[in-house]
NUKEDO-8189 format. One record per residue (C-alpha): residue in three letters; chain; x, y, z. Coordinates in Angstrom, 1 decimal, padded with zeros to 4 digits. Each point is the difference from the previous one (the first is absolute). Last residue first. Layout:
N
{node Ala A {X Y Z}} ...
//
This chain:
165
{node Unk A {022.8 006.5 001.1}} {node Unk A {-002.7 002.5 000.9}} {node Unk A {-003.0 000.6 -002.2}} {node Unk A {-002.4 000.4 003.0}} {node Unk A {-002.0 -003.0 -001.2}} {node Unk A {003.2 -002.1 -000.3}} {node Unk A {001.3 001.2 003.5}} {node Unk A {-003.4 -000.8 001.5}} {node Unk A {000.2 -003.5 -001.6}} {node Unk A {003.5 -000.5 001.4}} {node Unk A {-001.3 000.7 003.5}} {node Unk A {-002.7 -002.6 -000.6}} {node Unk A {002.6 -002.5 -001.2}} {node Unk A {002.2 000.7 003.0}} {node Unk A {-003.0 -000.8 002.3}} {node Unk A {-000.2 -003.4 -001.6}} {node Unk A {-003.3 -000.5 -001.8}} {node Unk A {-002.5 -002.4 001.5}} {node Unk A {-001.3 -003.4 -000.9}} {node Unk A {-000.6 -001.9 003.2}} {node Unk A {-003.8 000.1 -000.4}} {node Unk A {-000.2 -000.8 -003.7}} {node Unk A {000.0 001.9 -003.3}} {node Unk A {001.0 003.3 001.6}} {node Unk A {-000.7 003.2 -001.9}} {node Unk A {002.8 002.5 -000.2}} {node Unk A {-001.0 003.3 -001.3}} {node Unk A {001.8 003.1 -001.4}} {node Unk A {-001.0 003.5 -001.1}} {node Unk A {-003.5 000.4 001.5}} {node Unk A {-000.7 003.7 -000.6}} {node Unk A {-000.6 002.8 002.5}} {node Unk A {-001.6 003.1 -001.7}} {node Unk A {001.8 003.3 -000.7}} {node Unk A {003.3 -001.8 -000.6}} {node Unk A {002.7 -001.0 002.5}} {node Unk A {-002.3 -002.4 001.9}} {node Unk A {001.3 -003.2 -001.5}} {node Unk A {-001.7 -002.9 001.8}} {node Unk A {002.0 -003.2 000.5}} {node Unk A {-002.3 -003.0 000.7}} {node Unk A {000.8 -003.2 001.8}} {node Unk A {-002.4 -002.9 000.0}} {node Unk A {-000.4 -003.0 002.3}} {node Unk A {-002.6 -002.6 -001.2}} {node Unk A {-003.5 000.2 001.5}} {node Unk A {-001.8 -003.4 000.4}} {node Unk A {001.6 -003.4 -000.4}} {node Unk A {002.8 -001.9 001.5}} {node Unk A {-001.0 001.2 003.5}} {node Unk A {-002.9 -002.4 -000.1}} {node Unk A {-003.6 000.2 001.4}} {node Unk A {-001.0 003.7 -000.6}} {node Unk A {002.1 000.0 -003.2}} {node Unk A {-002.3 -002.7 -001.4}} {node Unk A {-002.6 002.7 -000.8}} {node Unk A {002.6 002.2 -001.6}} {node Unk A {001.3 -002.5 -002.5}} {node Unk A {003.2 001.9 -000.6}} {node Unk A {-000.3 003.8 000.6}} {node Unk A {002.4 002.3 -001.9}} {node Unk A {000.5 003.6 001.3}} {node Unk A {-001.2 002.1 -002.9}} {node Unk A {000.6 003.4 001.6}} {node Unk A {-003.8 000.5 000.5}} {node Unk A {-000.1 -003.6 001.1}} {node Unk A {002.4 000.7 002.9}} {node Unk A {-002.0 003.1 001.1}} {node Unk A {-003.3 -001.7 000.7}} {node Unk A {000.9 -002.5 002.7}} {node Unk A {-003.0 001.0 002.1}} {node Unk A {002.2 000.3 003.2}} {node Unk A {002.8 001.8 -001.8}} {node Unk A {002.4 000.8 002.9}} {node Unk A {003.1 001.9 -000.9}} {node Unk A {003.5 -000.3 001.5}} {node Unk A {001.8 003.3 -000.5}} {node Unk A {003.8 -000.1 000.3}} {node Unk A {002.6 -001.0 002.6}} {node Unk A {-001.8 -003.3 000.6}} {node Unk A {-000.4 -001.3 003.6}} {node Unk A {000.0 -003.8 -000.9}} {node Unk A {-002.2 -001.6 002.8}} {node Unk A {-001.8 003.2 001.0}} {node Unk A {-000.8 000.6 -003.7}} {node Unk A {-001.7 -003.3 -000.4}} {node Unk A {-002.1 000.7 003.1}} {node Unk A {-001.0 003.3 -001.4}} {node Unk A {-000.8 -001.7 -003.3}} {node Unk A {-002.4 -002.3 001.8}} {node Unk A {-001.7 002.9 001.8}} {node Unk A {-000.2 002.1 -003.2}} {node Unk A {-001.9 -002.6 -002.0}} {node Unk A {001.9 -002.1 -002.7}} {node Unk A {001.2 000.4 -003.6}} {node Unk A {003.5 001.0 001.1}} {node Unk A {001.5 003.0 -002.0}} {node Unk A {003.7 000.8 000.5}} {node Unk A {001.3 003.5 -000.5}} {node Unk A {003.3 001.5 -001.3}} {node Unk A {000.9 003.5 -001.0}} {node Unk A {002.6 000.4 -002.7}} {node Unk A {002.5 002.9 -000.3}} {node Unk A {002.7 -002.5 -001.2}} {node Unk A {001.9 000.5 003.2}} {node Unk A {-003.3 -000.7 001.8}} {node Unk A {-000.2 -003.4 -001.7}} {node Unk A {003.5 -001.0 000.9}} {node Unk A {-000.4 001.4 003.5}} {node Unk A {-002.9 -002.3 000.5}} {node Unk A {002.2 -003.1 000.0}} {node Unk A {-001.0 -001.3 003.5}} {node Unk A {-003.6 000.8 -000.7}} {node Unk A {000.2 -001.9 -003.3}} {node Unk A {001.2 -003.1 001.8}} {node Unk A {-002.7 000.3 002.7}} {node Unk A {-002.7 000.5 -002.6}} {node Unk A {001.2 -003.0 -002.0}} {node Unk A {000.2 -002.2 003.2}} {node Unk A {-003.6 001.0 000.9}} {node Unk A {-001.2 -000.9 -003.4}} {node Unk A {001.9 -003.3 000.1}} {node Unk A {-001.6 -000.9 003.3}} {node Unk A {-003.5 000.4 -001.6}} {node Unk A {-002.7 -000.2 002.7}} {node Unk A {-001.3 003.6 -000.3}} {node Unk A {-000.5 -000.2 -003.8}} {node Unk A {001.6 000.1 -003.4}} {node Unk A {001.9 003.2 -000.1}} {node Unk A {000.0 002.9 -002.4}} {node Unk A {003.4 001.8 000.2}} {node Unk A {-000.4 003.5 -001.2}} {node Unk A {003.1 002.0 -001.2}} {node Unk A {-000.7 003.7 -000.3}} {node Unk A {002.1 002.2 -002.2}} {node Unk A {001.1 003.6 -000.4}} {node Unk A {-000.6 000.8 003.6}} {node Unk A {-001.3 003.1 001.9}} {node Unk A {-003.8 -000.5 -000.4}} {node Unk A {000.4 -003.6 -001.4}} {node Unk A {-001.1 -001.9 003.1}} {node Unk A {-002.6 002.6 000.9}} {node Unk A {-001.5 -000.1 -003.5}} {node Unk A {-000.2 -003.8 000.1}} {node Unk A {-002.1 000.6 003.1}} {node Unk A {000.5 -000.5 003.8}} {node Unk A {-002.5 -000.3 002.8}} {node Unk A {001.9 000.4 002.3}} {node Unk A {003.1 002.1 -000.8}} {node Unk A {003.4 -001.5 000.2}} {node Unk A {001.7 -002.9 001.8}} {node Unk A {-001.9 -003.3 000.2}} {node Unk A {-003.7 -000.8 000.7}} {node Unk A {-001.2 001.8 -003.1}} {node Unk A {-003.7 -000.1 -000.9}} {node Unk A {-000.5 000.2 -003.8}} {node Unk A {-000.8 002.7 -002.5}} {node Unk A {000.5 -000.9 -003.6}} {node Unk A {000.9 001.7 -003.4}} {node Unk A {000.3 -002.3 -003.0}} {node Unk A {003.4 000.3 -001.7}} {node Unk A {-000.6 001.2 -003.6}} {node Unk A {001.5 -002.2 -002.7}} {node Unk A {001.9 -003.2 000.1}} {node Unk A {-001.2 -003.5 000.8}} 
//
């Protein structure tokens, strides 16, 4: 997916304003990197957010804001946040509406309630906010639950979008 980045407003249980919008994320940044997670129970999602949190300076050095979206109610996302203490916004999407707006893949959604091998697949989106309207510039859509880009690959994607070598 490329084109206009859909605006959203979600509850934030991490650092930053609550609620938070895409406009808030990009207000003083050239880019926003949004990590769409699977669900509350995903260990790999928590590991990814923890890893990105530790490497946040790499994103900030590229003038990129970072946020993670968890398709769960606020109370569950708060418990998630207490376990990993992210250094960036951790957003609760209780209705699970923002992921589909960004084309987050869902494999056999109804079975996803019973099996961690199905349901929402992790997705990473780089939004370019340098123009008048934020645009989706790069997307990584996982094909299975363990499929996630390395943090270095996401940083490289920002560099590519920015036109840096």
